[in-house]
N, C-alpha and C positions, 0 to 999 in steps of 0.2 A: 390120607388120599389113597386112591386105588393104585395098585400096581400097573405101571405102563408097559405095554407090549409093542414092539416094532411091528408095523404092518406094511411099511414101504420104505424103499431107499431111492431117493431122487438124485439125479445127477447134478442138480444145482438148486439154489434157493427159489428160483422162479418156479421150477417144477414142483418142489416141495410145497410151496404156497398154493399152487393149483390143486394139489391133492388135499391139502388142508381145507381149502374152500369147499371141495366136493364133500368132504366129511362133515363140515359145519353145515352145509345145506341138507345133510341127512340127519342133522341133530346130534352129531358126534363131535366132542371136543378132541382136538389133536394137538400134540406138542411137536415142535421141530427141534432137532439137535444136530450138531456137527457130527458127520460120520467119517469114515476113512477116505483118504484121497479126494478131498473136497466134495464128497457126497453130503447129502443131508437126509437124516432119518426122520420118519414120520411115525409117531407112537400114540396109541390110544389107551384108554383104561382097559384092563383085562376083560371086563364084562362086555365090552363093545367090539371085540376083535372080529367076531364072525360078521356082524353088522357092517363093520368098516370095510372088510374084505369084499363083501357083496356090493357096497356102495362104490368102491373103487373100480371093481370089474364092470359094474353097469355103466359108469360114466367114462370109461376108457375106450377109445376108438380101437377096433380090432387091429388096425395097421400100426398102432403104437405099442402093441404088445410084442416084446422081443421073445422069440421062441428059440428053441434049440437049433444050432447050425446044421 
């Protein structure tokens, strides 16, 4: 199996599943795993990292992106 690379950290399972669905709709398999402090990580095969990042950015509303304070 390909090496998995974390592409996102979600605040909860619901958010992680939304990201996973975005990736699936782009044809990318993603795995969820427990992160630190109740977060959930989203990982994809190393060969799909750039495509996954593009899919997440394209499907994320600009007001949902958290910028620097």
